[in-house]
matplotlib code that plots the C-alpha trace (Angstrom):
import matplotlib.pyplot as plt

x = [50.6, 47.1, 44.6, 41.9, 39.3, 40.8, 41.1, 37.6, 36.2, 38.5, 36.7, 33.3, 33.9, 34.9, 32.2, 29.8, 31.6, 31.1, 27.5, 26.7, 28.6, 26.6, 23.2, 22.3, 19.8, 21.2, 19.7, 21.3, 24.9, 24.7, 23.3, 25.9, 28.7, 27.1, 27.0, 30.4, 31.9, 29.7, 30.7, 34.5, 33.7, 33.9, 32.0, 30.8, 30.9, 28.7, 27.9, 26.5, 25.6, 24.6, 24.1, 27.8, 29.7, 30.1, 31.1, 32.5, 34.1, 34.7, 36.9, 40.4, 39.2, 37.5, 37.0, 35.2, 35.1, 33.5, 31.9, 30.8, 27.9, 28.9, 27.3, 25.2, 26.4, 23.7, 26.1, 28.2, 25.5, 24.5, 27.8, 28.6, 25.2, 25.9, 29.6, 28.0, 25.9, 28.7, 30.6, 27.5, 27.1, 31.1, 32.2, 34.6, 37.8, 39.3, 41.7, 39.1, 37.0, 39.4, 40.6, 36.7, 35.8, 39.0, 37.7, 34.2, 35.7, 37.7, 35.2, 34.3, 31.0, 28.8, 30.5, 29.7, 28.0, 25.7, 24.7, 24.3, 21.9, 19.9, 19.3, 18.4, 16.0, 14.7, 13.8, 11.9, 10.1, 9.3, 8.1, 4.9, 4.1, 3.6, 1.3, 4.0, 3.4, 5.2, 6.6, 7.5, 9.0, 11.2, 12.3, 13.0, 15.3, 17.7, 17.7, 18.1, 21.5, 23.1, 22.2, 23.2, 26.6, 27.2, 26.1, 28.2, 31.3, 31.1, 28.9, 30.5, 33.6, 30.9, 29.6, 26.1, 24.1, 26.0, 25.7, 22.1, 21.7, 23.7, 21.8, 18.8, 20.0, 21.4, 18.2, 16.3, 17.9, 18.7, 14.4, 13.8, 16.4, 14.8, 11.5, 12.4, 14.1, 11.3, 8.6, 10.7, 11.4, 8.0, 4.5, 3.8, 3.2, 5.5, 5.1, 8.0, 6.3, 5.9, 9.6, 11.2, 9.2, 10.5, 13.7, 14.4, 12.9, 16.9, 18.1, 15.6, 17.6, 15.8, 18.3, 18.0, 14.5, 13.8, 16.5, 15.4, 11.7, 13.0, 15.0, 12.4, 9.9, 13.2, 13.0, 16.3, 14.7, 18.2, 19.6, 15.7, 15.3, 18.7, 18.6, 15.2, 16.8, 19.2, 16.6, 14.4, 17.6, 18.2, 14.6, 14.8, 18.3, 16.4, 13.7, 15.9, 17.9, 14.7, 13.5, 16.9, 17.1, 13.6, 14.6, 17.6, 15.2, 13.2, 16.5, 17.3, 13.8, 12.1, 8.8, 8.3, 7.2, 3.4, 2.6, -0.8, -1.5, -1.6, -1.1, -2.1, -1.9, -5.1, -2.7, -0.2, -2.4, -3.9, -3.2, -0.9, 1.2, 1.9, 3.0, 5.3, 6.9, 7.3, 8.8, 11.2, 11.8, 12.4, 14.7, 16.8, 16.9, 18.3, 21.6, 21.9, 21.8, 24.4, 21.9, 23.4, 22.4, 20.7, 18.2, 17.1, 13.8, 13.1, 13.3, 11.2, 8.6, 8.4, 8.1, 5.5, 3.3, 3.5, 2.5, -0.4, -1.5, -1.3, -3.3, -5.9, -6.6, -5.2, -3.6, 0.0, 0.0, -1.4, 1.0, 4.0, 2.7, 2.7, 6.2, 7.4, 5.4, 7.0, 10.4, 10.2, 9.4, 12.0, 14.6, 13.5, 13.4, 16.5, 18.6, 19.3, 18.5, 15.6, 17.0, 18.0, 14.2, 12.8, 15.0, 14.6, 10.7, 9.5, 11.1, 7.9, 6.1, 8.2, 6.3, 8.5, 5.7, 5.0, 8.7, 8.1, 4.7, 5.8, 8.7, 6.8, 3.9, 6.8, 8.5, 5.1, 4.0, 0.9, 1.6, -1.5, -1.1, 2.6, 1.6, -1.5, 1.0, 3.7, 1.3, 0.2, 3.6, 4.5, 1.0, 2.6, 5.8, 4.3, 1.8, 5.0, 6.6, 3.7, 3.2, 7.0, 6.7, 3.8, 4.8, 8.4, 6.8, 4.8, 7.6, 9.7, 7.1, 6.5, 10.3, 10.8, 7.8, 9.8, 12.9, 14.5, 16.1]
y = [-11.0, -10.4, -8.8, -6.4, -9.0, -11.4, -8.2, -7.3, -10.7, -10.6, -7.2, -8.2, -11.4, -9.3, -6.9, -10.1, -11.2, -7.9, -8.3, -11.6, -11.6, -8.1, -9.1, -8.9, -11.4, -13.8, -11.7, -8.4, -10.3, -11.9, -9.2, -6.6, -9.1, -9.9, -5.7, -5.0, -7.9, -6.7, -3.3, -4.0, -6.3, -9.6, -12.3, -15.8, -15.1, -17.3, -16.6, -19.2, -17.9, -19.7, -18.6, -18.7, -19.2, -18.0, -19.7, -17.5, -18.4, -16.7, -17.5, -17.3, -17.2, -19.5, -19.3, -20.3, -18.8, -20.1, -17.0, -17.4, -15.9, -12.4, -9.8, -7.5, -4.1, -3.0, 0.5, -1.8, -3.1, 0.3, 1.4, -1.6, -1.0, 2.8, 1.9, -0.8, 2.5, 4.2, 1.5, 1.0, 4.5, 4.9, 6.9, 4.4, 2.5, -0.7, 1.3, 3.2, 0.3, -1.6, 1.5, 2.0, -2.0, -1.7, 1.3, -0.5, -3.6, -2.2, 0.2, 0.6, -0.8, 1.1, 2.3, 0.2, 3.1, 3.7, 0.0, -0.1, 2.8, 1.1, -2.1, 0.0, 1.9, -0.4, -3.0, -0.4, 0.9, -2.7, -3.5, -1.0, -2.4, -5.7, -4.9, -3.4, -0.2, 2.6, 0.7, -2.0, -0.3, 1.9, -1.4, -2.7, 0.3, -0.9, -4.2, -3.3, -1.0, -4.2, -6.3, -4.3, -4.1, -8.0, -8.1, -5.4, -6.6, -10.3, -12.0, -10.6, -13.6, -16.6, -18.8, -17.8, -20.8, -20.4, -16.3, -17.1, -19.3, -17.3, -14.0, -15.5, -17.0, -13.2, -11.3, -13.7, -13.5, -9.4, -9.6, -11.6, -10.1, -6.6, -7.8, -9.0, -5.4, -3.6, -5.2, -5.1, -1.4, 0.1, -0.1, 0.4, -3.6, -4.6, -7.4, -10.1, -11.5, -8.0, -7.4, -10.5, -10.2, -6.6, -7.6, -10.8, -8.7, -7.3, -11.0, -12.2, -13.4, -10.6, -10.7, -14.4, -14.2, -11.6, -12.5, -16.4, -14.9, -12.4, -15.5, -17.5, -14.5, -14.6, -18.8, -19.3, -22.1, -23.8, -20.3, -19.3, -22.6, -22.4, -19.0, -20.2, -22.9, -20.4, -18.3, -21.1, -22.4, -18.7, -18.9, -22.1, -21.1, -17.8, -20.0, -22.3, -19.5, -17.8, -21.4, -22.1, -18.4, -18.9, -22.8, -21.2, -18.4, -21.5, -23.1, -19.8, -19.0, -22.4, -20.9, -20.2, -16.8, -17.1, -15.1, -13.8, -14.1, -11.9, -8.4, -5.4, -2.1, 0.2, 3.7, 2.5, 0.6, 3.7, 3.9, 7.3, 5.9, 2.4, 3.8, 6.4, 3.3, 1.1, 4.1, 4.5, 1.0, 0.3, 3.3, 2.1, -1.6, 0.2, 0.7, -2.9, -3.8, -1.3, 0.8, 4.2, 7.0, 9.0, 6.2, 5.8, 8.0, 5.9, 2.7, 3.8, 5.2, 1.7, -0.2, 2.1, 1.9, -2.0, -1.8, 0.7, -1.5, -4.3, -2.8, -1.5, -4.5, -7.1, -8.8, -9.9, -10.7, -7.1, -5.7, -7.4, -6.4, -2.7, -3.0, -4.5, -1.6, 0.8, -0.7, -0.7, 2.8, 4.4, 1.9, 3.4, 7.0, 6.9, 4.6, 2.1, -1.4, -2.2, -4.9, -1.7, -0.6, -4.4, -6.1, -3.1, -2.5, -6.0, -6.4, -5.1, -8.0, -11.0, -13.2, -12.4, -13.1, -16.6, -17.4, -16.3, -18.1, -21.4, -21.4, -20.4, -23.0, -25.8, -25.0, -24.8, -28.3, -26.4, -28.3, -28.0, -24.0, -24.3, -26.0, -23.3, -20.3, -22.4, -22.9, -19.1, -18.1, -20.3, -18.8, -15.5, -16.2, -17.7, -14.7, -12.4, -14.5, -14.7, -10.9, -10.2, -12.6, -11.6, -7.8, -8.6, -10.8, -7.8, -5.3, -7.9, -8.3, -4.5, -4.3, -6.9, -5.7, -2.4, -3.8, -2.6, -5.8]
z = [-16.0, -14.8, -17.6, -17.1, -17.4, -14.8, -12.6, -13.3, -12.4, -9.4, -8.2, -9.2, -6.9, -4.0, -4.2, -4.1, -1.0, 0.5, -0.3, 0.9, 4.3, 5.2, 4.7, 0.9, -1.1, -3.4, -6.5, -5.1, -4.9, -8.6, -10.3, -8.8, -9.9, -13.5, -13.9, -13.1, -15.3, -18.2, -17.7, -18.2, -21.4, -19.4, -21.7, -21.2, -17.6, -14.6, -11.4, -8.6, -5.0, -2.5, 1.5, 2.1, -1.3, -4.5, -7.6, -10.6, -13.8, -17.1, -20.0, -18.4, -14.6, -12.1, -8.3, -5.6, -2.3, 0.9, 3.2, 6.5, 7.9, 9.8, 11.5, 9.4, 8.2, 5.7, 5.3, 3.3, 1.0, 0.3, -0.5, -2.8, -4.3, -5.1, -6.4, -9.1, -10.0, -10.4, -12.4, -14.9, -15.3, -16.5, -13.2, -12.3, -13.5, -12.1, -10.1, -8.7, -8.1, -6.3, -4.2, -2.9, -2.3, -0.3, 1.8, 1.8, 3.5, 6.0, 7.0, 10.9, 12.2, 14.2, 17.6, 20.5, 22.4, 19.2, 19.1, 22.9, 22.4, 19.5, 21.8, 24.9, 23.3, 20.7, 23.3, 25.7, 22.7, 21.7, 25.1, 25.0, 21.1, 22.6, 25.7, 28.2, 30.2, 30.6, 33.8, 31.9, 29.2, 31.6, 33.4, 29.9, 29.1, 32.0, 30.8, 27.2, 28.3, 29.9, 27.4, 24.7, 26.3, 26.4, 22.9, 22.1, 23.8, 24.7, 22.1, 19.0, 18.7, 19.4, 16.9, 15.7, 17.6, 20.9, 20.5, 20.2, 23.1, 25.6, 24.8, 25.5, 28.7, 29.8, 28.4, 30.4, 33.6, 33.4, 32.7, 35.7, 37.9, 37.0, 37.8, 41.4, 42.1, 40.6, 42.3, 45.8, 45.4, 43.7, 44.4, 40.2, 39.0, 36.4, 34.0, 33.2, 30.2, 28.4, 29.6, 28.3, 24.8, 24.4, 24.9, 22.6, 20.0, 19.8, 19.5, 16.5, 13.4, 11.0, 8.4, 7.4, 8.2, 5.5, 3.3, 3.2, 2.2, -0.6, -1.8, -2.2, -4.0, -6.4, -6.9, -5.1, -3.1, -2.2, -0.5, 0.6, 2.6, 3.9, 5.4, 6.9, 8.3, 10.1, 11.2, 12.6, 14.6, 16.1, 17.0, 18.8, 20.6, 21.9, 23.1, 25.0, 26.6, 27.8, 29.4, 31.1, 32.4, 34.1, 35.4, 37.1, 38.7, 39.8, 41.3, 43.4, 44.6, 44.7, 43.0, 39.3, 38.2, 37.4, 34.4, 33.3, 29.6, 27.8, 29.7, 27.8, 29.3, 29.0, 28.4, 26.0, 23.7, 22.2, 18.7, 18.7, 21.5, 19.7, 16.2, 17.9, 19.7, 16.4, 15.0, 17.7, 18.4, 14.3, 14.0, 16.9, 15.7, 12.2, 14.3, 15.3, 11.5, 10.7, 8.4, 7.3, 9.6, 6.9, 6.5, 10.1, 9.7, 7.0, 8.5, 11.6, 9.1, 7.2, 10.9, 11.9, 8.9, 9.1, 12.6, 11.8, 9.5, 11.6, 14.7, 12.5, 10.0, 12.5, 9.6, 9.5, 5.8, 4.8, 7.3, 5.6, 2.1, 3.6, 4.8, 1.4, -0.6, 1.4, 1.5, -2.4, -2.8, -0.5, -2.3, -5.4, -4.3, -2.4, -5.0, -1.8, -1.8, -0.7, 1.9, 4.0, 4.7, 4.7, 7.1, 9.8, 9.0, 9.1, 12.9, 14.7, 13.0, 14.0, 16.4, 19.9, 22.0, 20.6, 21.3, 25.0, 25.6, 23.8, 26.1, 29.1, 28.6, 28.2, 31.3, 33.1, 31.6, 29.6, 26.7, 25.0, 25.3, 24.0, 20.9, 20.4, 20.7, 19.0, 16.0, 16.0, 15.9, 13.0, 11.1, 12.2, 10.5, 7.3, 6.8, 7.0, 4.3, 2.1, 2.7, 1.2, -1.1, -3.0, -2.7, -4.3, -6.8, -8.1, -7.9, -10.0, -12.5, -13.0, -13.0, -15.7, -17.9, -17.9, -18.5, -15.6, -14.5]

ax = plt.figure().add_subplot(projection="3d")
ax.plot(x, y, z, "-o")
ax.set_aspect("equal")
plt.show()
């Protein structure tokens, strides 16, 4: 017969499983499992968490589980976080813990229409952030509607690598097709580069990229490196998809579309339009990550603050530190995992432009420019990583000093 300690370990492991497969960082997974087991009197316990697996042992319990990477649902991370708080405060029995974990595990993801809306509005807003005009943004809105529909209904059952590649191809082809239609029907010029950059932001691996950096900040080098490699592979797949889309257009029309670099619209570059676009884009993308609806505005604010720091200081490092600072502040105020705010807030800073321009220059055999833009994209990624790591380390030291962790 199963005793209470064994049952507590099983439920603690189940909580860790839900957290890990839905976008939580390694330290949160281990801490949550440890808190639950300790609260129910389990001694001599040990938890070892990797990016895709959990090993849990106690005096009379041992368990190892492989956990495949799935789509992110930050609402489940927030729910398990609140549940662990209730357990520690003594407001939750083993039976209640089991029931609530079952409900969280089986909770429905965001409806398809809401995810499509998030992609549609988000790519349109980010098109403005990356230099697009209002016309570019409007055309990208149409592209986002079609890409969001594809992602919601056709991309969910594919492997991550194949899904990233096909979404890159589909997104690129939709932008190219919309560009041809728009240039044929309207007199106002549209810019393909800005459209593609705004569109591929919906595909960037925000969860492994952000959590990989946070794991490194917590000195979990194995998990951090694994997640950053996962993010890098996804970036490469997106770039390959865009290249294939441009080459397919070249095969059909016999001439590769020439792009000006860079193209920045004079109207939408005004700071207040930029901040509004960053707010709308980040809040919209929080839907894609499955963020609880009550946090949409906070997520948008975090992204807007990070973008404001970037456009006024031209420093990705300071912008990333600002995002981490505001994300930690909201996490403490709202009693919610910082992951919810940080993953969404960092998206405007991700070098989507670097992905496109590196791909484009490779296709056009401008290898020196490709190397330069690729190097700048890597520098931006390192600056983001540094900003998050530094601010996370500062917060961890503060919490440790006051014995809050």
